[in-house]
MILUMTOR-430285 format. One record per atom (N, C-alpha, C, O): residue number from 1; x, y, z; atom name. Coordinates in nm, 4 decimals. Layout:
// MILUMTOR-430285
+-----+----------+----------+----------+------+
! pos !     east !    north !       up ! site !
+-----+----------+----------+----------+------+
! NUM !        X !        Y !        Z !   CA !
...
+-----+----------+----------+----------+------+
This chain:
// MILUMTOR-430285
+-----+----------+----------+----------+------+
! pos !     east !    north !       up ! site !
+-----+----------+----------+----------+------+
!   1 !   6.6350 !  15.2158 !  22.0220 !    N !
!   1 !   6.4956 !  15.1938 !  21.9911 !   CA !
!   1 !   6.4218 !  15.3270 !  21.9894 !    C !
!   1 !   6.4408 !  15.4129 !  22.0756 !    O !
!   2 !   6.3376 !  15.3407 !  21.8889 !    N !
!   2 !   6.2556 !  15.4603 !  21.8777 !   CA !
!   2 !   6.1241 !  15.4322 !  21.9509 !    C !
!   2 !   6.0658 !  15.3251 !  21.9346 !    O !
!   3 !   6.0780 !  15.5264 !  22.0301 !    N !
!   3 !   5.9515 !  15.5058 !  22.1007 !   CA !
!   3 !   5.8360 !  15.4851 !  22.0002 !    C !
!   3 !   5.8341 !  15.5484 !  21.8947 !    O !
!   4 !   5.7414 !  15.3980 !  22.0325 !    N !
!   4 !   5.6294 !  15.3692 !  21.9413 !   CA !
!   4 !   5.5468 !  15.4927 !  21.9043 !    C !
!   4 !   5.4947 !  15.4993 !  21.7930 !    O !
!   5 !   5.5336 !  15.5890 !  21.9928 !    N !
!   5 !   5.4575 !  15.7094 !  21.9626 !   CA !
!   5 !   5.5214 !  15.7928 !  21.8517 !    C !
!   5 !   5.4524 !  15.8699 !  21.7849 !    O !
!   6 !   5.6483 !  15.7786 !  21.8322 !    N !
!   6 !   5.7171 !  15.8504 !  21.7243 !   CA !
!   6 !   5.7280 !  15.7608 !  21.6007 !    C !
!   6 !   5.7115 !  15.8084 !  21.4883 !    O !
!   7 !   5.7558 !  15.6315 !  21.6206 !    N !
!   7 !   5.7773 !  15.5388 !  21.5093 !   CA !
!   7 !   5.6507 !  15.5171 !  21.4265 !    C !
!   7 !   5.6595 !  15.5081 !  21.3040 !    O !
!   8 !   5.5345 !  15.5084 !  21.4888 !    N !
!   8 !   5.4099 !  15.4803 !  21.4167 !   CA !
!   8 !   5.3742 !  15.5917 !  21.3169 !    C !
!   8 !   5.3466 !  15.5607 !  21.2010 !    O !
!   9 !   5.3734 !  15.7195 !  21.3568 !    N !
!   9 !   5.3430 !  15.8238 !  21.2586 !   CA !
!   9 !   5.4476 !  15.8331 !  21.1472 !    C !
!   9 !   5.4121 !  15.8569 !  21.0317 !    O !
!  10 !   5.5751 !  15.8149 !  21.1799 !    N !
!  10 !   5.6803 !  15.8210 !  21.0773 !   CA !
!  10 !   5.6614 !  15.7066 !  20.9778 !    C !
!  10 !   5.6764 !  15.7276 !  20.8574 !    O !
!  11 !   5.6289 !  15.5862 !  21.0252 !    N !
!  11 !   5.6085 !  15.4713 !  20.9371 !   CA !
!  11 !   5.4842 !  15.4912 !  20.8492 !    C !
!  11 !   5.4843 !  15.4542 !  20.7318 !    O !
!  12 !   5.3807 !  15.5485 !  20.9051 !    N !
!  12 !   5.2581 !  15.5721 !  20.8276 !   CA !
!  12 !   5.2837 !  15.6710 !  20.7154 !    C !
!  12 !   5.2386 !  15.6490 !  20.6031 !    O !
!  13 !   5.3540 !  15.7782 !  20.7425 !    N !
!  13 !   5.3846 !  15.8783 !  20.6398 !   CA !
!  13 !   5.4772 !  15.8193 !  20.5335 !    C !
!  13 !   5.4598 !  15.8467 !  20.4148 !    O !
!  14 !   5.5744 !  15.7395 !  20.5743 !    N !
!  14 !   5.6670 !  15.6784 !  20.4793 !   CA !
!  14 !   5.5967 !  15.5738 !  20.3920 !    C !
!  14 !   5.6397 !  15.5504 !  20.2791 !    O !
!  15 !   5.4900 !  15.5106 !  20.4413 !    N !
!  15 !   5.4202 !  15.4060 !  20.3664 !   CA !
!  15 !   5.3226 !  15.4629 !  20.2628 !    C !
!  15 !   5.2829 !  15.3912 !  20.1709 !    O !
!  16 !   5.2835 !  15.5885 !  20.2754 !    N !
!  16 !   5.1852 !  15.6462 !  20.1838 !   CA !
!  16 !   5.2289 !  15.6420 !  20.0365 !    C !
!  16 !   5.1491 !  15.5988 !  19.9533 !    O !
!  17 !   5.3496 !  15.6839 !  19.9998 !    N !
!  17 !   5.3885 !  15.6761 !  19.8586 !   CA !
!  17 !   5.3912 !  15.5316 !  19.8059 !    C !
!  17 !   5.3508 !  15.5061 !  19.6924 !    O !
!  18 !   5.4379 !  15.4390 !  19.8871 !    N !
!  18 !   5.4414 !  15.2987 !  19.8457 !   CA !
!  18 !   5.2987 !  15.2452 !  19.8288 !    C !
!  18 !   5.2722 !  15.1686 !  19.7361 !    O !
!  19 !   5.2089 !  15.2838 !  19.9153 !    N !
!  19 !   5.0703 !  15.2406 !  19.9055 !   CA !
!  19 !   5.0066 !  15.2940 !  19.7766 !    C !
!  19 !   4.9307 !  15.2230 !  19.7107 !    O !
!  20 !   5.0372 !  15.4178 !  19.7413 !    N !
!  20 !   4.9818 !  15.4770 !  19.6190 !   CA !
!  20 !   5.0288 !  15.4013 !  19.4956 !    C !
!  20 !   4.9489 !  15.3760 !  19.4054 !    O !
!  21 !   5.1540 !  15.3653 !  19.4895 !    N !
!  21 !   5.2079 !  15.2911 !  19.3753 !   CA !
!  21 !   5.1447 !  15.1523 !  19.3666 !    C !
!  21 !   5.1047 !  15.1088 !  19.2586 !    O !
!  22 !   5.1359 !  15.0836 !  19.4791 !    N !
!  22 !   5.0771 !  14.9482 !  19.4805 !   CA !
!  22 !   4.9280 !  14.9518 !  19.4475 !    C !
!  22 !   4.8789 !  14.8642 !  19.3763 !    O !
!  23 !   4.8563 !  15.0498 !  19.4971 !    N !
!  23 !   4.7129 !  15.0587 !  19.4719 !   CA !
!  23 !   4.6848 !  15.0819 !  19.3241 !    C !
!  23 !   4.5874 !  15.0295 !  19.2701 !    O !
!  24 !   4.7698 !  15.1601 !  19.2591 !    N !
!  24 !   4.7515 !  15.1830 !  19.1154 !   CA !
!  24 !   4.7659 !  15.0543 !  19.0357 !    C !
!  24 !   4.6915 !  15.0327 !  18.9400 !    O !
!  25 !   4.8595 !  14.9690 !  19.0730 !    N !
!  25 !   4.8775 !  14.8410 !  19.0040 !   CA !
!  25 !   4.7659 !  14.7430 !  19.0343 !    C !
!  25 !   4.7229 !  14.6685 !  18.9463 !    O !
!  26 !   4.7186 !  14.7425 !  19.1583 !    N !
!  26 !   4.6114 !  14.6500 !  19.1967 !   CA !
!  26 !   4.4780 !  14.6930 !  19.1353 !    C !
!  26 !   4.3948 !  14.6079 !  19.1038 !    O !
!  27 !   4.4567 !  14.8223 !  19.1179 !    N !
!  27 !   4.3311 !  14.8724 !  19.0616 !   CA !
!  27 !   4.3082 !  14.8198 !  18.9197 !    C !
!  27 !   4.1936 !  14.8016 !  18.8785 !    O !
!  28 !   4.4160 !  14.7953 !  18.8447 !    N !
!  28 !   4.4014 !  14.7408 !  18.7093 !   CA !
!  28 !   4.3528 !  14.5968 !  18.7118 !    C !
!  28 !   4.2939 !  14.5503 !  18.6142 !    O !
!  29 !   4.3758 !  14.5258 !  18.8201 !    N !
!  29 !   4.3360 !  14.3857 !  18.8294 !   CA !
!  29 !   4.1938 !  14.3670 !  18.8801 !    C !
!  29 !   4.1311 !  14.2649 !  18.8521 !    O !
!  30 !   4.1426 !  14.4639 !  18.9539 !    N !
!  30 !   4.0086 !  14.4542 !  19.0124 !   CA !
!  30 !   3.9058 !  14.5009 !  18.9093 !    C !
!  30 !   3.9225 !  14.6077 !  18.8504 !    O !
!  31 !   3.7987 !  14.4222 !  18.8863 !    N !
!  31 !   3.6983 !  14.4660 !  18.7888 !   CA !
!  31 !   3.6275 !  14.5939 !  18.8335 !    C !
!  31 !   3.6053 !  14.6163 !  18.9525 !    O !
!  32 !   3.5932 !  14.6760 !  18.7364 !    N !
!  32 !   3.5249 !  14.8010 !  18.7682 !   CA !
!  32 !   3.3742 !  14.7777 !  18.7773 !    C !
!  32 !   3.3252 !  14.6688 !  18.7473 !    O !
!  33 !   3.3026 !  14.8801 !  18.8185 !    N !
!  33 !   3.1576 !  14.8702 !  18.8301 !   CA !
!  33 !   3.0949 !  14.8465 !  18.6936 !    C !
!  33 !   3.1425 !  14.8985 !  18.5926 !    O !
!  34 !   2.9882 !  14.7677 !  18.6909 !    N !
!  34 !   2.9153 !  14.7419 !  18.5677 !   CA !
!  34 !   2.7723 !  14.7879 !  18.5857 !    C !
!  34 !   2.7190 !  14.7875 !  18.6967 !    O !
!  35 !   2.7113 !  14.8271 !  18.4770 !    N !
!  35 !   2.5728 !  14.8713 !  18.4812 !   CA !
!  35 !   2.4895 !  14.7882 !  18.3854 !    C !
!  35 !   2.5388 !  14.7407 !  18.2831 !    O !
!  36 !   2.3636 !  14.7715 !  18.4196 !    N !
!  36 !   2.2716 !  14.6993 !  18.3330 !   CA !
!  36 !   2.1699 !  14.7949 !  18.2726 !    C !
!  36 !   2.0649 !  14.7524 !  18.2244 !    O !
!  37 !   2.2006 !  14.9222 !  18.2752 !    N !
!  37 !   2.1118 !  15.0206 !  18.2145 !   CA !
!  37 !   2.1145 !  15.0030 !  18.0634 !    C !
!  37 !   2.2199 !  14.9786 !  18.0048 !    O !
!  38 !   1.9988 !  15.0155 !  18.0015 !    N !
!  38 !   1.9912 !  15.0015 !  17.8572 !   CA !
!  38 !   1.9274 !  15.1253 !  17.7973 !    C !
!  38 !   1.8461 !  15.1922 !  17.8611 !    O !
!  39 !   1.9647 !  15.1542 !  17.6760 !    N !
!  39 !   1.8997 !  15.2611 !  17.6017 !   CA !
!  39 !   1.7669 !  15.2072 !  17.5511 !    C !
!  39 !   1.7591 !  15.0930 !  17.5060 !    O !
!  40 !   1.6639 !  15.2876 !  17.5583 !    N !
!  40 !   1.5312 !  15.2394 !  17.5202 !   CA !
!  40 !   1.5230 !  15.2021 !  17.3730 !    C !
!  40 !   1.4412 !  15.1177 !  17.3362 !    O !
!  41 !   1.6050 !  15.2623 !  17.2878 !    N !
!  41 !   1.5979 !  15.2267 !  17.1463 !   CA !
!  41 !   1.6486 !  15.0852 !  17.1191 !    C !
!  41 !   1.6254 !  15.0319 !  17.0106 !    O !
!  42 !   1.7169 !  15.0238 !  17.2146 !    N !
!  42 !   1.7610 !  14.8849 !  17.1974 !   CA !
!  42 !   1.6460 !  14.7867 !  17.2166 !    C !
!  42 !   1.6621 !  14.6676 !  17.1902 !    O !
!  43 !   1.5305 !  14.8346 !  17.2620 !    N !
!  43 !   1.4146 !  14.7469 !  17.2800 !   CA !
!  43 !   1.3407 !  14.7204 !  17.1489 !    C !
!  43 !   1.2593 !  14.6284 !  17.1409 !    O !
!  44 !   1.3689 !  14.8004 !  17.0468 !    N !
!  44 !   1.3061 !  14.7789 !  16.9167 !   CA !
!  44 !   1.3511 !  14.6431 !  16.8641 !    C !
!  44 !   1.4703 !  14.6125 !  16.8615 !    O !
!  45 !   1.2541 !  14.5623 !  16.8222 !    N !
!  45 !   1.2837 !  14.4268 !  16.7759 !   CA !
!  45 !   1.2593 !  14.3216 !  16.8825 !    C !
!  45 !   1.2717 !  14.2021 !  16.8557 !    O !
!  46 !   1.2250 !  14.3642 !  17.0021 !    N !
!  46 !   1.1962 !  14.2704 !  17.1104 !   CA !
!  46 !   1.0460 !  14.2482 !  17.1221 !    C !
!  46 !   0.9656 !  14.3297 !  17.0767 !    O !
!  47 !   1.0105 !  14.1374 !  17.1833 !    N !
!  47 !   0.8699 !  14.1020 !  17.2016 !   CA !
!  47 !   0.8229 !  14.1524 !  17.3372 !    C !
!  47 !   0.8878 !  14.1300 !  17.4394 !    O !
!  48 !   0.7094 !  14.2205 !  17.3364 !    N !
!  48 !   0.6472 !  14.2695 !  17.4596 !   CA !
!  48 !   0.5124 !  14.2013 !  17.4763 !    C !
!  48 !   0.4516 !  14.1566 !  17.3791 !    O !
!  49 !   0.4668 !  14.1938 !  17.5998 !    N !
!  49 !   0.3351 !  14.1379 !  17.6309 !   CA !
!  49 !   0.2511 !  14.2487 !  17.6924 !    C !
!  49 !   0.2944 !  14.3155 !  17.7864 !    O !
!  50 !   0.1307 !  14.2680 !  17.6391 !    N !
!  50 !   0.0409 !  14.3709 !  17.6927 !   CA !
!  50 !  -0.0064 !  14.3254 !  17.8310 !    C !
!  50 !  -0.0604 !  14.2158 !  17.8461 !    O !
!  51 !   0.0145 !  14.4110 !  17.9320 !    N !
!  51 !  -0.0225 !  14.3735 !  18.0690 !   CA !
!  51 !  -0.1454 !  14.4475 !  18.1200 !    C !
!  51 !  -0.2124 !  14.3997 !  18.2115 !    O !
!  52 !  -0.1758 !  14.5627 !  18.0626 !    N !
!  52 !  -0.2965 !  14.6329 !  18.1058 !   CA !
!  52 !  -0.3446 !  14.7264 !  17.9962 !    C !
!  52 !  -0.2652 !  14.7877 !  17.9248 !    O !
!  53 !  -0.4747 !  14.7358 !  17.9847 !    N !
!  53 !  -0.5340 !  14.8256 !  17.8884 !   CA !
!  53 !  -0.5569 !  14.7625 !  17.7529 !    C !
!  53 !  -0.5175 !  14.6487 !  17.7273 !    O !
!  54 !  -0.6211 !  14.8388 !  17.6675 !    N !
!  54 !  -0.6430 !  14.8005 !  17.5284 !   CA !
!  54 !  -0.5757 !  14.9049 !  17.4416 !    C !
!  54 !  -0.6070 !  15.0236 !  17.4506 !    O !
!  55 !  -0.4840 !  14.8611 !  17.3580 !    N !
!  55 !  -0.4081 !  14.9542 !  17.2753 !   CA !
!  55 !  -0.4780 !  14.9770 !  17.1423 !    C !
!  55 !  -0.5135 !  14.8826 !  17.0715 !    O !
!  56 !  -0.4969 !  15.1035 !  17.1102 !    N !
!  56 !  -0.5490 !  15.1452 !  16.9807 !   CA !
!  56 !  -0.4576 !  15.2553 !  16.9294 !    C !
!  56 !  -0.3799 !  15.3123 !  17.0060 !    O !
!  57 !  -0.4663 !  15.2851 !  16.8027 !    N !
!  57 !  -0.3835 !  15.3901 !  16.7447 !   CA !
!  57 !  -0.4077 !  15.5214 !  16.8187 !    C !
!  57 !  -0.5205 !  15.5705 !  16.8234 !    O !
!  58 !  -0.3035 !  15.5771 !  16.8754 !    N !
!  58 !  -0.3141 !  15.7008 !  16.9525 !   CA !
!  58 !  -0.3456 !  15.6807 !  17.0996 !    C !
!  58 !  -0.3377 !  15.7754 !  17.1778 !    O !
!  59 !  -0.3815 !  15.5582 !  17.1387 !    N !
!  59 !  -0.4140 !  15.5268 !  17.2781 !   CA !
!  59 !  -0.3328 !  15.4044 !  17.3206 !    C !
!  59 !  -0.3805 !  15.2916 !  17.3077 !    O !
!  60 !  -0.2121 !  15.4248 !  17.3705 !    N !
!  60 !  -0.1266 !  15.3107 !  17.4044 !   CA !
!  60 !  -0.1717 !  15.2373 !  17.5307 !    C !
!  60 !  -0.2415 !  15.2921 !  17.6160 !    O !
!  61 !  -0.1291 !  15.1116 !  17.5389 !    N !
!  61 !  -0.1497 !  15.0290 !  17.6582 !   CA !
!  61 !  -0.0122 !  14.9942 !  17.7146 !    C !
!  61 !   0.0896 !  15.0090 !  17.6470 !    O !
!  62 !  -0.0112 !  14.9482 !  17.8383 !    N !
!  62 !   0.1160 !  14.9153 !  17.9030 !   CA !
!  62 !   0.1609 !  14.7760 !  17.8617 !    C !
!  62 !   0.0835 !  14.6804 !  17.8650 !    O !
!  63 !   0.2885 !  14.7664 !  17.8225 !    N !
!  63 !   0.3462 !  14.6386 !  17.7841 !   CA !
!  63 !   0.4698 !  14.6083 !  17.8668 !    C !
!  63 !   0.5369 !  14.6987 !  17.9167 !    O !
!  64 !   0.4982 !  14.4811 !  17.8804 !    N !
!  64 !   0.6146 !  14.4365 !  17.9579 !   CA !
!  64 !   0.7130 !  14.3730 !  17.8604 !    C !
!  64 !   0.6764 !  14.2849 !  17.7827 !    O !
!  65 !   0.8378 !  14.4184 !  17.8650 !    N !
!  65 !   0.9425 !  14.3679 !  17.7758 !   CA !
!  65 !   1.0672 !  14.3404 !  17.8588 !    C !
!  65 !   1.0917 !  14.4069 !  17.9594 !    O !
!  66 !   1.1450 !  14.2428 !  17.8162 !    N !
!  66 !   1.2676 !  14.2062 !  17.8870 !   CA !
!  66 !   1.3883 !  14.2544 !  17.8071 !    C !
!  66 !   1.3956 !  14.2314 !  17.6864 !    O !
!  67 !   1.4833 !  14.3212 !  17.8733 !    N !
!  67 !   1.6032 !  14.3717 !  17.8060 !   CA !
!  67 !   1.7029 !  14.2585 !  17.7855 !    C !
!  67 !   1.6811 !  14.1461 !  17.8308 !    O !
!  68 !   1.8119 !  14.2892 !  17.7172 !    N !
!  68 !   1.9139 !  14.1873 !  17.6924 !   CA !
!  68 !   1.9830 !  14.1392 !  17.8192 !    C !
!  68 !   2.0482 !  14.0348 !  17.8186 !    O !
!  69 !   1.9691 !  14.2147 !  17.9285 !    N !
!  69 !   2.0283 !  14.1749 !  18.0563 !   CA !
!  69 !   1.9284 !  14.1033 !  18.1463 !    C !
!  69 !   1.9606 !  14.0695 !  18.2602 !    O !
!  70 !   1.8072 !  14.0798 !  18.0960 !    N !
!  70 !   1.7057 !  14.0109 !  18.1743 !   CA !
!  70 !   1.6241 !  14.1023 !  18.2636 !    C !
!  70 !   1.5439 !  14.0546 !  18.3438 !    O !
!  71 !   1.6431 !  14.2317 !  18.2512 !    N !
!  71 !   1.5669 !  14.3271 !  18.3313 !   CA !
!  71 !   1.4287 !  14.3467 !  18.2684 !    C !
!  71 !   1.4177 !  14.3618 !  18.1468 !    O !
!  72 !   1.3246 !  14.3465 !  18.3497 !    N !
!  72 !   1.1887 !  14.3681 !  18.3008 !   CA !
!  72 !   1.1602 !  14.5175 !  18.2984 !    C !
!  72 !   1.1789 !  14.5868 !  18.3984 !    O !
!  73 !   1.1150 !  14.5664 !  18.1838 !    N !
!  73 !   1.0825 !  14.7075 !  18.1668 !   CA !
!  73 !   0.9372 !  14.7197 !  18.1225 !    C !
!  73 !   0.8863 !  14.6338 !  18.0505 !    O !
!  74 !   0.8716 !  14.8248 !  18.1647 !    N !
!  74 !   0.7341 !  14.8507 !  18.1251 !   CA !
!  74 !   0.7333 !  14.9700 !  18.0308 !    C !
!  74 !   0.7870 !  15.0762 !  18.0621 !    O !
!  75 !   0.6714 !  14.9506 !  17.9148 !    N !
!  75 !   0.6658 !  15.0546 !  17.8132 !   CA !
!  75 !   0.5218 !  15.0720 !  17.7672 !    C !
!  75 !   0.4373 !  14.9861 !  17.7922 !    O !
!  76 !   0.4945 !  15.1819 !  17.7008 !    N !
!  76 !   0.3628 !  15.2065 !  17.6436 !   CA !
!  76 !   0.3661 !  15.1623 !  17.4979 !    C !
!  76 !   0.4576 !  15.1974 !  17.4235 !    O !
!  77 !   0.2657 !  15.0850 !  17.4578 !    N !
!  77 !   0.2636 !  15.0233 !  17.3253 !   CA !
!  77 !   0.1341 !  15.0600 !  17.2542 !    C !
!  77 !   0.0259 !  15.0553 !  17.3127 !    O !
!  78 !   0.1472 !  15.0968 !  17.1267 !    N !
!  78 !   0.0287 !  15.1202 !  17.0446 !   CA !
!  78 !   0.0493 !  15.0536 !  16.9089 !    C !
!  78 !   0.1627 !  15.0417 !  16.8627 !    O !
!  79 !  -0.0587 !  15.0102 !  16.8448 !    N !
!  79 !  -0.0460 !  14.9429 !  16.7159 !   CA !
!  79 !  -0.0063 !  15.0402 !  16.6047 !    C !
!  79 !  -0.0182 !  15.1617 !  16.6199 !    O !
!  80 !   0.0408 !  14.9847 !  16.4931 !    N !
!  80 !   0.0815 !  15.0700 !  16.3821 !   CA !
!  80 !  -0.0319 !  15.0984 !  16.2845 !    C !
!  80 !  -0.0166 !  15.1813 !  16.1948 !    O !
!  81 !  -0.1447 !  15.0315 !  16.3004 !    N !
!  81 !  -0.2571 !  15.0536 !  16.2103 !   CA !
!  81 !  -0.3825 !  15.0957 !  16.2854 !    C !
!  81 !  -0.3985 !  15.0649 !  16.4035 !    O !
!  82 !  -0.4723 !  15.1671 !  16.2153 !    N !
!  82 !  -0.5938 !  15.2170 !  16.2793 !   CA !
!  82 !  -0.6943 !  15.1067 !  16.3085 !    C !
!  82 !  -0.7756 !  15.1202 !  16.3999 !    O !
!  83 !  -0.6899 !  14.9982 !  16.2327 !    N !
!  83 !  -0.7880 !  14.8913 !  16.2493 !   CA !
!  83 !  -0.7402 !  14.7796 !  16.3417 !    C !
!  83 !  -0.8072 !  14.6769 !  16.3531 !    O !
!  84 !  -0.6274 !  14.7974 !  16.4068 !    N !
!  84 !  -0.5681 !  14.6949 !  16.4930 !   CA !
!  84 !  -0.5811 !  14.7360 !  16.6387 !    C !
!  84 !  -0.5624 !  14.8530 !  16.6722 !    O !
!  85 !  -0.6132 !  14.6401 !  16.7261 !    N !
!  85 !  -0.6128 !  14.6646 !  16.8705 !   CA !
!  85 !  -0.5374 !  14.5508 !  16.9383 !    C !
!  85 !  -0.5376 !  14.4372 !  16.8908 !    O !
!  86 !  -0.4746 !  14.5826 !  17.0477 !    N !
!  86 !  -0.4060 !  14.4831 !  17.1310 !   CA !
!  86 !  -0.4756 !  14.4802 !  17.2659 !    C !
!  86 !  -0.5064 !  14.5848 !  17.3230 !    O !
!  87 !  -0.5005 !  14.3601 !  17.3167 !    N !
!  87 !  -0.5611 !  14.3440 !  17.4481 !   CA !
!  87 !  -0.4639 !  14.2738 !  17.5399 !    C !
!  87 !  -0.3553 !  14.2332 !  17.4984 !    O !
!  88 !  -0.5037 !  14.2596 !  17.6658 !    N !
!  88 !  -0.4176 !  14.1982 !  17.7662 !   CA !
!  88 !  -0.3711 !  14.0595 !  17.7222 !    C !
!  88 !  -0.4484 !  13.9818 !  17.6661 !    O !
!  89 !  -0.2433 !  14.0295 !  17.7485 !    N !
!  89 !  -0.1744 !  13.9038 !  17.7174 !   CA !
!  89 !  -0.1430 !  13.8850 !  17.5697 !    C !
!  89 !  -0.0976 !  13.7771 !  17.5317 !    O !
!  90 !  -0.1649 !  13.9845 !  17.4849 !    N !
!  90 !  -0.1217 !  13.9765 !  17.3455 !   CA !
!  90 !   0.0289 !  13.9968 !  17.3384 !    C !
!  90 !   0.0834 !  14.0858 !  17.4037 !    O !
!  91 !   0.0958 !  13.9140 !  17.2589 !    N !
!  91 !   0.2388 !  13.9299 !  17.2354 !   CA !
!  91 !   0.2572 !  14.0162 !  17.1119 !    C !
!  91 !   0.2020 !  13.9866 !  17.0059 !    O !
!  92 !   0.3346 !  14.1226 !  17.1256 !    N !
!  92 !   0.3565 !  14.2158 !  17.0155 !   CA !
!  92 !   0.5061 !  14.2360 !  16.9939 !    C !
!  92 !   0.5867 !  14.2201 !  17.0856 !    O !
!  93 !   0.5409 !  14.2712 !  16.8712 !    N !
!  93 !   0.6794 !  14.2979 !  16.8350 !   CA !
!  93 !   0.6981 !  14.4487 !  16.8263 !    C !
!  93 !   0.6301 !  14.5152 !  16.7482 !    O !
!  94 !   0.7893 !  14.5028 !  16.9057 !    N !
!  94 !   0.8154 !  14.6471 !  16.9042 !   CA !
!  94 !   0.8918 !  14.6815 !  16.7770 !    C !
!  94 !   0.9993 !  14.6268 !  16.7523 !    O !
!  95 !   0.8371 !  14.7715 !  16.6964 !    N !
!  95 !   0.8995 !  14.8022 !  16.5675 !   CA !
!  95 !   0.9546 !  14.9445 !  16.5585 !    C !
!  95 !   1.0380 !  14.9729 !  16.4725 !    O !
!  96 !   0.9091 !  15.0339 !  16.6460 !    N !
!  96 !   0.9551 !  15.1724 !  16.6367 !   CA !
!  96 !   0.9362 !  15.2423 !  16.7700 !    C !
!  96 !   0.8334 !  15.2258 !  16.8357 !    O !
!  97 !   1.0362 !  15.3206 !  16.8097 !    N !
!  97 !   1.0223 !  15.4026 !  16.9302 !   CA !
!  97 !   0.9636 !  15.5366 !  16.8885 !    C !
!  97 !   1.0235 !  15.6091 !  16.8091 !    O !
!  98 !   0.8476 !  15.5692 !  16.9416 !    N !
!  98 !   0.7814 !  15.6945 !  16.9061 !   CA !
!  98 !   0.8362 !  15.8110 !  16.9872 !    C !
!  98 !   0.8724 !  15.9145 !  16.9313 !    O !
!  99 !   0.8425 !  15.7941 !  17.1193 !    N !
!  99 !   0.8986 !  15.8953 !  17.2075 !   CA !
!  99 !   0.9110 !  15.8365 !  17.3467 !    C !
!  99 !   0.8194 !  15.7696 !  17.3947 !    O !
! 100 !   1.0219 !  15.8607 !  17.4107 !    N !
! 100 !   1.0419 !  15.8120 !  17.5472 !   CA !
! 100 !   1.0159 !  15.6638 !  17.5596 !    C !
! 100 !   1.0853 !  15.5828 !  17.4982 !    O !
! 101 !   0.9159 !  15.6276 !  17.6389 !    N !
! 101 !   0.8825 !  15.4865 !  17.6591 !   CA !
! 101 !   0.7632 !  15.4443 !  17.5749 !    C !
! 101 !   0.7011 !  15.3417 !  17.6026 !    O !
! 102 !   0.7309 !  15.5208 !  17.4744 !    N !
! 102 !   0.6160 !  15.4907 !  17.3874 !   CA !
! 102 !   0.6663 !  15.4266 !  17.2580 !    C !
! 102 !   0.7508 !  15.4822 !  17.1879 !    O !
! 103 !   0.6117 !  15.3076 !  17.2283 !    N !
! 103 !   0.6562 !  15.2302 !  17.1124 !   CA !
! 103 !   0.5392 !  15.1957 !  17.0220 !    C !
! 103 !   0.4251 !  15.1836 !  17.0666 !    O !
! 104 !   0.5701 !  15.1803 !  16.8941 !    N !
! 104 !   0.4743 !  15.1298 !  16.7976 !   CA !
! 104 !   0.5034 !  14.9813 !  16.7791 !    C !
! 104 !   0.6193 !  14.9400 !  16.7783 !    O !
! 105 !   0.3970 !  14.9004 !  16.7639 !    N !
! 105 !   0.4163 !  14.7560 !  16.7586 !   CA !
! 105 !   0.3232 !  14.6921 !  16.6565 !    C !
! 105 !   0.2246 !  14.7510 !  16.6121 !    O !
! 106 !   0.3591 !  14.5689 !  16.6215 !    N !
! 106 !   0.2747 !  14.4852 !  16.5367 !   CA !
! 106 !   0.2522 !  14.3546 !  16.6121 !    C !
! 106 !   0.3234 !  14.3241 !  16.7078 !    O !
! 107 !   0.1521 !  14.2773 !  16.5681 !    N !
! 107 !   0.1329 !  14.1456 !  16.6299 !   CA !
! 107 !   0.2586 !  14.0644 !  16.6086 !    C !
! 107 !   0.3236 !  14.0755 !  16.5047 !    O !
! 108 !   0.2926 !  13.9834 !  16.7058 !    N !
! 108 !   0.4134 !  13.9026 !  16.6963 !   CA !
! 108 !   0.3983 !  13.8022 !  16.5811 !    C !
! 108 !   0.3178 !  13.7096 !  16.5910 !    O !
! 109 !   0.4743 !  13.8193 !  16.4726 !    N !
! 109 !   0.4600 !  13.7299 !  16.3577 !   CA !
! 109 !   0.5168 !  13.5911 !  16.3838 !    C !
! 109 !   0.4834 !  13.4961 !  16.3130 !    O !
! 110 !   0.6018 !  13.5787 !  16.4840 !    N !
! 110 !   0.6615 !  13.4496 !  16.5161 !   CA !
! 110 !   0.6463 !  13.4227 !  16.6646 !    C !
! 110 !   0.7279 !  13.4702 !  16.7436 !    O !
! 111 !   0.5453 !  13.3486 !  16.7050 !    N !
! 111 !   0.5221 !  13.3219 !  16.8481 !   CA !
! 111 !   0.6394 !  13.2514 !  16.9159 !    C !
! 111 !   0.6510 !  13.2571 !  17.0383 !    O !
! 112 !   0.7257 !  13.1858 !  16.8404 !    N !
! 112 !   0.8410 !  13.1189 !  16.9016 !   CA !
! 112 !   0.9449 !  13.2193 !  16.9500 !    C !
! 112 !   1.0395 !  13.1804 !  17.0184 !    O !
! 113 !   0.9301 !  13.3479 !  16.9165 !    N !
! 113 !   1.0229 !  13.4497 !  16.9660 !   CA !
! 113 !   1.0039 !  13.4794 !  17.1134 !    C !
! 113 !   1.0960 !  13.5270 !  17.1798 !    O !
! 114 !   0.8840 !  13.4515 !  17.1656 !    N !
! 114 !   0.8544 !  13.4847 !  17.3048 !   CA !
! 114 !   0.9266 !  13.3962 !  17.3967 !    C !
! 114 !   0.9136 !  13.4097 !  17.5184 !    O !
+-----+----------+----------+----------+------+
């Protein structure tokens, strides 16, 4: 019989290569991390609701839009025409990303999209 103080370290060192081989096979079966991050340009074509401010050309208001993963995002929205304004609770369709979180929008032509 080998004393436990000697057998335990020898067994641990001998098990390391076998553990590495088994872990590589098991890693293929375990799902990897997933992210719900979205690119802002994927928001074009989605319906946003104005939550604060009055949007005029050159003066955006804050809008709330939901991504394809159900995440709520807040973006800045301005109309595409000089004679158009958006007020709180207006549903708008995002048609163009101007820069960063700033989008150009039109009135929602189909209210059933919301």
